DRENSETOR-112652 format. One record per residue (C-alpha): residue number from 1; residue in three letters; x, y, z. Coordinates in steps of 0.25 Angstrom, whole numbers, plus 2048, in hexadecimal, padded with zeros to 3 digits. Each point is the difference from the previous one (the first is absolute). Layout:
<recs>
+-----+-----+-----+-----+-----+
!   i !  aa !  px !  py !  pz !
+-----+-----+-----+-----+-----+
! NUM ! ALA !   X !   Y !   Z !
...
+-----+-----+-----+-----+-----+
</recs>
This chain:
<recs>
+-----+-----+-----+-----+-----+
!   i !  aa !  px !  py !  pz !
+-----+-----+-----+-----+-----+
!   1 ! UNK ! 845 ! 839 ! 840 !
!   2 ! UNK ! 7FC ! 805 ! 80E !
!   3 ! UNK ! 7F3 ! 806 ! 802 !
!   4 ! UNK ! 7FC ! 803 ! 80E !
!   5 ! UNK ! 7F1 ! 804 ! 804 !
!   6 ! UNK ! 7F9 ! 7FF ! 80D !
!   7 ! UNK ! 7F1 ! 7FE ! 803 !
!   8 ! UNK ! 7F7 ! 7F9 ! 808 !
!   9 ! UNK ! 802 ! 7F2 ! 7FA !
!  10 ! UNK ! 80F ! 7FF ! 7FB !
!  11 ! UNK ! 80D ! 807 ! 7FE !
!  12 ! UNK ! 805 ! 7FE ! 7F2 !
!  13 ! UNK ! 80E ! 7FC ! 801 !
!  14 ! UNK ! 803 ! 7FD ! 7F1 !
!  15 ! UNK ! 7F8 ! 800 ! 7F3 !
!  16 ! UNK ! 805 ! 7FC ! 7F2 !
!  17 ! UNK ! 7FD ! 804 ! 7F6 !
!  18 ! UNK ! 7FE ! 80D ! 808 !
!  19 ! UNK ! 7F6 ! 80B ! 7FE !
!  20 ! UNK ! 805 ! 80B ! 7F7 !
!  21 ! UNK ! 809 ! 7F6 ! 7F8 !
!  22 ! UNK ! 7FF ! 7FE ! 7F1 !
!  23 ! UNK ! 801 ! 7F2 ! 7FC !
!  24 ! UNK ! 801 ! 7FA ! 7F2 !
!  25 ! UNK ! 7FD ! 7F2 ! 7FD !
!  26 ! UNK ! 7FD ! 7F7 ! 7F4 !
!  27 ! UNK ! 7F2 ! 7FB ! 7FE !
!  28 ! UNK ! 800 ! 7F2 ! 807 !
!  29 ! UNK ! 80C ! 804 ! 809 !
!  30 ! UNK ! 7FD ! 7FE ! 80E !
!  31 ! UNK ! 7FD ! 80C ! 809 !
!  32 ! UNK ! 805 ! 7FB ! 80D !
!  33 ! UNK ! 7FD ! 808 ! 80D !
!  34 ! UNK ! 805 ! 800 ! 80E !
!  35 ! UNK ! 7F9 ! 807 ! 80C !
!  36 ! UNK ! 808 ! 7FF ! 80E !
!  37 ! UNK ! 7F8 ! 806 ! 80B !
!  38 ! UNK ! 7FF ! 800 ! 80F !
!  39 ! UNK ! 7F3 ! 7FE ! 808 !
!  40 ! UNK ! 7FB ! 7FC ! 80D !
!  41 ! UNK ! 7F6 ! 7F7 ! 7F9 !
!  42 ! UNK ! 804 ! 7F1 ! 7FC !
!  43 ! UNK ! 803 ! 7FE ! 7F1 !
!  44 ! UNK ! 7F4 ! 7F7 ! 7FF !
!  45 ! UNK ! 7F7 ! 80C ! 803 !
!  46 ! UNK ! 806 ! 809 ! 7F6 !
!  47 ! UNK ! 7FC ! 801 ! 7F1 !
!  48 ! UNK ! 80A ! 807 ! 7F7 !
!  49 ! UNK ! 7FD ! 804 ! 7F1 !
!  50 ! UNK ! 805 ! 806 ! 7F4 !
!  51 ! UNK ! 7F6 ! 80A ! 7FA !
!  52 ! UNK ! 802 ! 802 ! 7F1 !
!  53 ! UNK ! 7F9 ! 803 ! 7F3 !
!  54 ! UNK ! 80A ! 7F7 ! 7F9 !
!  55 ! UNK ! 7FA ! 7F6 ! 7F6 !
!  56 ! UNK ! 803 ! 7F2 ! 805 !
!  57 ! UNK ! 7F9 ! 7F2 ! 800 !
!  58 ! UNK ! 7F7 ! 804 ! 80C !
!  59 ! UNK ! 7FC ! 80E ! 7FA !
!  60 ! UNK ! 7FD ! 800 ! 7F1 !
!  61 ! UNK ! 7F8 ! 80C ! 801 !
!  62 ! UNK ! 80B ! 80A ! 804 !
!  63 ! UNK ! 7F9 ! 805 ! 80C !
!  64 ! UNK ! 806 ! 802 ! 80E !
!  65 ! UNK ! 801 ! 7F3 ! 807 !
!  66 ! UNK ! 807 ! 7F8 ! 80B !
!  67 ! UNK ! 80B ! 7F5 ! 800 !
!  68 ! UNK ! 802 ! 7FA ! 80D !
!  69 ! UNK ! 80F ! 7FE ! 806 !
!  70 ! UNK ! 803 ! 7F4 ! 808 !
!  71 ! UNK ! 807 ! 800 ! 80D !
!  72 ! UNK ! 80D ! 7FA ! 7FE !
!  73 ! UNK ! 809 ! 801 ! 80D !
!  74 ! UNK ! 802 ! 808 ! 80D !
!  75 ! UNK ! 80E ! 808 ! 801 !
!  76 ! UNK ! 7FE ! 803 ! 80F !
!  77 ! UNK ! 7F5 ! 801 ! 80A !
!  78 ! UNK ! 7F4 ! 807 ! 7FA !
!  79 ! UNK ! 807 ! 803 ! 7F3 !
!  80 ! UNK ! 7FA ! 7F8 ! 7F4 !
!  81 ! UNK ! 803 ! 7FE ! 7F1 !
!  82 ! UNK ! 7F5 ! 7FF ! 7F5 !
!  83 ! UNK ! 804 ! 7FD ! 7F2 !
!  84 ! UNK ! 7F8 ! 7FD ! 7F3 !
!  85 ! UNK ! 7FE ! 806 ! 7F2 !
!  86 ! UNK ! 7FA ! 7FE ! 7F2 !
!  87 ! UNK ! 803 ! 800 ! 7F1 !
!  88 ! UNK ! 7FC ! 80C ! 7F8 !
!  89 ! UNK ! 7F8 ! 7FB ! 7F4 !
!  90 ! UNK ! 800 ! 80D ! 7F8 !
!  91 ! UNK ! 809 ! 80B ! 7FC !
!  92 ! UNK ! 7FD ! 80E ! 806 !
!  93 ! UNK ! 802 ! 809 ! 80B !
!  94 ! UNK ! 7FA ! 7FD ! 80E !
!  95 ! UNK ! 801 ! 803 ! 80F !
!  96 ! UNK ! 800 ! 7F8 ! 80D !
!  97 ! UNK ! 800 ! 802 ! 80F !
!  98 ! UNK ! 7FE ! 7F7 ! 80C !
!  99 ! UNK ! 7F5 ! 7FF ! 80A !
! 100 ! UNK ! 7FF ! 7F8 ! 80E !
! 101 ! UNK ! 7F4 ! 7FC ! 809 !
! 102 ! UNK ! 7FD ! 7F7 ! 80B !
! 103 ! UNK ! 7F8 ! 7F4 ! 7FB !
! 104 ! UNK ! 7F4 ! 803 ! 809 !
! 105 ! UNK ! 7FF ! 80F ! 7FB !
! 106 ! UNK ! 7FA ! 7FE ! 7F2 !
! 107 ! UNK ! 800 ! 80F ! 7FB !
! 108 ! UNK ! 80B ! 806 ! 809 !
! 109 ! UNK ! 80C ! 800 ! 7F7 !
! 110 ! UNK ! 80D ! 808 ! 803 !
! 111 ! UNK ! 808 ! 805 ! 7F4 !
! 112 ! UNK ! 80F ! 800 ! 7FF !
! 113 ! UNK ! 7FF ! 80E ! 7FB !
! 114 ! UNK ! 7F7 ! 80C ! 7FF !
! 115 ! UNK ! 7F6 ! 802 ! 7F4 !
! 116 ! UNK ! 808 ! 800 ! 7F3 !
! 117 ! UNK ! 80D ! 7FC ! 806 !
! 118 ! UNK ! 802 ! 7F4 ! 7F7 !
! 119 ! UNK ! 80B ! 7F8 ! 7F9 !
! 120 ! UNK ! 800 ! 800 ! 7F1 !
! 121 ! UNK ! 802 ! 7F4 ! 7F7 !
! 122 ! UNK ! 803 ! 800 ! 7F1 !
! 123 ! UNK ! 7FD ! 7F3 ! 7F9 !
! 124 ! UNK ! 807 ! 7FE ! 7F3 !
! 125 ! UNK ! 7FD ! 7F5 ! 7F5 !
! 126 ! UNK ! 805 ! 7F2 ! 803 !
! 127 ! UNK ! 80F ! 7FE ! 7FF !
! 128 ! UNK ! 806 ! 7F5 ! 7F7 !
! 129 ! UNK ! 807 ! 7FA ! 80B !
! 130 ! UNK ! 7F4 ! 7FC ! 808 !
! 131 ! UNK ! 7FF ! 7F1 ! 803 !
! 132 ! UNK ! 7F4 ! 7FD ! 7F7 !
! 133 ! UNK ! 809 ! 804 ! 7F4 !
! 134 ! UNK ! 80A ! 7F5 ! 803 !
! 135 ! UNK ! 7F9 ! 7F4 ! 7FC !
! 136 ! UNK ! 7F2 ! 7F9 ! 7FD !
! 137 ! UNK ! 7F6 ! 801 ! 80C !
! 138 ! UNK ! 7F2 ! 7FA ! 7FF !
! 139 ! UNK ! 7F6 ! 7FA ! 80A !
! 140 ! UNK ! 7F4 ! 7F8 ! 7FF !
! 141 ! UNK ! 7F5 ! 807 ! 807 !
! 142 ! UNK ! 7F4 ! 7F7 ! 7FB !
! 143 ! UNK ! 800 ! 7F3 ! 7F9 !
! 144 ! UNK ! 808 ! 802 ! 7F2 !
! 145 ! UNK ! 800 ! 80F ! 802 !
! 146 ! UNK ! 80D ! 807 ! 803 !
! 147 ! UNK ! 805 ! 80E ! 802 !
! 148 ! UNK ! 80E ! 804 ! 7FD !
! 149 ! UNK ! 80A ! 80A ! 7FA !
! 150 ! UNK ! 804 ! 802 ! 7F1 !
! 151 ! UNK ! 80C ! 7F7 ! 801 !
! 152 ! UNK ! 7F7 ! 7F4 ! 804 !
! 153 ! UNK ! 7F7 ! 804 ! 7F5 !
! 154 ! UNK ! 80B ! 800 ! 7F6 !
! 155 ! UNK ! 804 ! 7F2 ! 805 !
! 156 ! UNK ! 7F2 ! 7FA ! 7FF !
! 157 ! UNK ! 804 ! 7F4 ! 7F8 !
! 158 ! UNK ! 80B ! 7FC ! 809 !
! 159 ! UNK ! 7F6 ! 802 ! 80C !
! 160 ! UNK ! 7F5 ! 7F8 ! 7F9 !
! 161 ! UNK ! 7F7 ! 80B ! 7FF !
! 162 ! UNK ! 7F5 ! 7FF ! 7F5 !
! 163 ! UNK ! 7FA ! 80E ! 7FF !
! 164 ! UNK ! 806 ! 80E ! 804 !
! 165 ! UNK ! 7F9 ! 80D ! 803 !
! 166 ! UNK ! 809 ! 80B ! 7FF !
! 167 ! UNK ! 7FB ! 80D ! 807 !
! 168 ! UNK ! 80D ! 808 ! 7FE !
! 169 ! UNK ! 7FD ! 80C ! 7F7 !
! 170 ! UNK ! 80F ! 802 ! 7FE !
! 171 ! UNK ! 804 ! 7F2 ! 7FC !
! 172 ! UNK ! 7FD ! 7F6 ! 7F5 !
! 173 ! UNK ! 803 ! 7F1 ! 801 !
! 174 ! UNK ! 803 ! 7F8 ! 7F3 !
! 175 ! UNK ! 7FF ! 7F0 ! 800 !
! 176 ! UNK ! 805 ! 7F8 ! 7F4 !
! 177 ! UNK ! 7F7 ! 7FB ! 7F5 !
! 178 ! UNK ! 802 ! 7F2 ! 806 !
! 179 ! UNK ! 7FC ! 804 ! 80E !
! 180 ! UNK ! 7F2 ! 7FB ! 805 !
! 181 ! UNK ! 7FF ! 80C ! 80A !
! 182 ! UNK ! 7F4 ! 808 ! 7FE !
! 183 ! UNK ! 803 ! 80F ! 802 !
! 184 ! UNK ! 7F7 ! 80C ! 802 !
! 185 ! UNK ! 803 ! 80E ! 804 !
! 186 ! UNK ! 7F7 ! 80A ! 807 !
! 187 ! UNK ! 808 ! 80D ! 803 !
! 188 ! UNK ! 7FF ! 806 ! 80E !
! 189 ! UNK ! 808 ! 80B ! 805 !
! 190 ! UNK ! 80A ! 7FE ! 80B !
! 191 ! UNK ! 7FE ! 806 ! 80E !
! 192 ! UNK ! 7F5 ! 7FE ! 80B !
! 193 ! UNK ! 7FA ! 80E ! 7FD !
! 194 ! UNK ! 7FC ! 7FC ! 7F2 !
! 195 ! UNK ! 7F2 ! 7FB ! 800 !
! 196 ! UNK ! 7FD ! 7F3 ! 7F8 !
! 197 ! UNK ! 7F4 ! 802 ! 7F7 !
! 198 ! UNK ! 7F4 ! 7F7 ! 800 !
! 199 ! UNK ! 802 ! 7FA ! 7F2 !
! 200 ! UNK ! 80E ! 7FC ! 803 !
! 201 ! UNK ! 7FC ! 7FA ! 80D !
! 202 ! UNK ! 7F5 ! 7F8 ! 7FA !
! 203 ! UNK ! 808 ! 7FC ! 7F3 !
! 204 ! UNK ! 80B ! 7FB ! 809 !
! 205 ! UNK ! 7F7 ! 7F8 ! 809 !
! 206 ! UNK ! 7F8 ! 7FA ! 7F4 !
! 207 ! UNK ! 80D ! 7FC ! 7F9 !
! 208 ! UNK ! 806 ! 7F9 ! 80C !
! 209 ! UNK ! 7F3 ! 7F9 ! 803 !
! 210 ! UNK ! 7FF ! 7FB ! 7F1 !
! 211 ! UNK ! 80E ! 7FA ! 801 !
! 212 ! UNK ! 7FE ! 7FA ! 80D !
! 213 ! UNK ! 7F4 ! 7F9 ! 7FB !
! 214 ! UNK ! 808 ! 7FA ! 7F5 !
! 215 ! UNK ! 809 ! 7FA ! 80A !
! 216 ! UNK ! 80C ! 80A ! 7FE !
! 217 ! UNK ! 80A ! 805 ! 809 !
! 218 ! UNK ! 7FF ! 80F ! 800 !
! 219 ! UNK ! 80B ! 80A ! 804 !
! 220 ! UNK ! 7FB ! 80F ! 803 !
! 221 ! UNK ! 80C ! 809 ! 7FF !
! 222 ! UNK ! 805 ! 80F ! 800 !
! 223 ! UNK ! 80E ! 805 ! 802 !
! 224 ! UNK ! 802 ! 7FC ! 80F !
! 225 ! UNK ! 7F4 ! 7F7 ! 801 !
! 226 ! UNK ! 7FB ! 808 ! 80C !
! 227 ! UNK ! 7F6 ! 80C ! 7FC !
! 228 ! UNK ! 7F9 ! 7FE ! 7F3 !
! 229 ! UNK ! 801 ! 7F1 ! 800 !
! 230 ! UNK ! 7FD ! 800 ! 80E !
! 231 ! UNK ! 7F3 ! 809 ! 7FF !
! 232 ! UNK ! 7FB ! 7F7 ! 7F5 !
! 233 ! UNK ! 803 ! 7F3 ! 808 !
! 234 ! UNK ! 7F8 ! 807 ! 80C !
! 235 ! UNK ! 7F5 ! 802 ! 7F6 !
! 236 ! UNK ! 800 ! 7F2 ! 7FB !
! 237 ! UNK ! 800 ! 7FB ! 80E !
! 238 ! UNK ! 7F4 ! 809 ! 804 !
! 239 ! UNK ! 7F8 ! 7FB ! 7F3 !
! 240 ! UNK ! 803 ! 7F2 ! 803 !
! 241 ! UNK ! 7FC ! 800 ! 80F !
! 242 ! UNK ! 7F3 ! 807 ! 800 !
! 243 ! UNK ! 7FF ! 7FE ! 80F !
! 244 ! UNK ! 80D ! 807 ! 804 !
! 245 ! UNK ! 800 ! 80F ! 804 !
! 246 ! UNK ! 80B ! 809 ! 7F9 !
! 247 ! UNK ! 808 ! 7FF ! 80D !
! 248 ! UNK ! 7FF ! 7F1 ! 800 !
! 249 ! UNK ! 805 ! 800 ! 7F2 !
! 250 ! UNK ! 80C ! 809 ! 803 !
! 251 ! UNK ! 803 ! 7F7 ! 80C !
! 252 ! UNK ! 800 ! 7F4 ! 7F8 !
! 253 ! UNK ! 809 ! 806 ! 7F5 !
! 254 ! UNK ! 80A ! 805 ! 80A !
! 255 ! UNK ! 801 ! 7F2 ! 806 !
! 256 ! UNK ! 805 ! 7FC ! 7F2 !
! 257 ! UNK ! 808 ! 80C ! 7FC !
! 258 ! UNK ! 802 ! 80A ! 80B !
! 259 ! UNK ! 806 ! 80B ! 7F7 !
! 260 ! UNK ! 7F3 ! 802 ! 7F7 !
! 261 ! UNK ! 7F9 ! 80D ! 801 !
! 262 ! UNK ! 7F3 ! 805 ! 7FA !
! 263 ! UNK ! 7FE ! 80C ! 7F7 !
! 264 ! UNK ! 7F8 ! 80C ! 803 !
! 265 ! UNK ! 7F0 ! 7FE ! 801 !
! 266 ! UNK ! 802 ! 7F1 ! 7FE !
! 267 ! UNK ! 7F7 ! 7FC ! 80C !
! 268 ! UNK ! 7F5 ! 80A ! 7FB !
! 269 ! UNK ! 801 ! 7FA ! 7F2 !
! 270 ! UNK ! 7FF ! 7F1 ! 804 !
! 271 ! UNK ! 7F5 ! 802 ! 80A !
! 272 ! UNK ! 7F8 ! 808 ! 7F5 !
! 273 ! UNK ! 803 ! 7F5 ! 7F5 !
! 274 ! UNK ! 7FE ! 7F4 ! 809 !
! 275 ! UNK ! 7F7 ! 804 ! 80B !
! 276 ! UNK ! 7FE ! 7F8 ! 80C !
! 277 ! UNK ! 7F2 ! 7FC ! 806 !
! 278 ! UNK ! 7FD ! 806 ! 80D !
+-----+-----+-----+-----+-----+
</recs>
């Protein structure tokens, strides 16, 4: 959709999704943005961002925050394309806009529209057609500790998993009487807006640790293997690596499984339960 606006830095040629639009996505479905602009400045000197209150893996608190768009190509002289996006991690109603600045002008942001001229995003519960519903998915993020989806957990014997921690409140798993898989359920509510209580976090970490010390392979699962199980995996990494900051823990987990996202207040809870020395 065309969106033309002129100011000191740029002339917007096109913005998608546009301001004023009402977009509906499923949770974990990609919000993909494109900003085409004309500017006398080189693309390398321009920073373009989505500004949104949508919960995503970089924003578990639901505050307004920025997501950088990357320069992708030049259509013609002085006309540039920036693209990027994020995966919404919780159902709800949100807003978004765009802002631009030169890299050497720290607080001089230029907005795509006026105050309150935002786009609107409605995020619905995950679709049954999402890729994580189509088969087992699990990743080893520490020795003998895996994070994965419900399908992987249901196939624990075939995957040679010894112990399963199921965090999906809406699903139970059943293993045959002859199975050697140890099963534990700690019910957590789906969606990044749902805070994980101290007792559930500590019980999960202690249970995982006890199984690992017995030499067992442990799978931490929820429905998709991304949010609830991802948050507990972040917690276990933070507990095990006392010299890591919270951000270092996130970066490590994302190097193993990039779609993991933390639940609300997880950083605050972990830093309180497992404080780092100054």
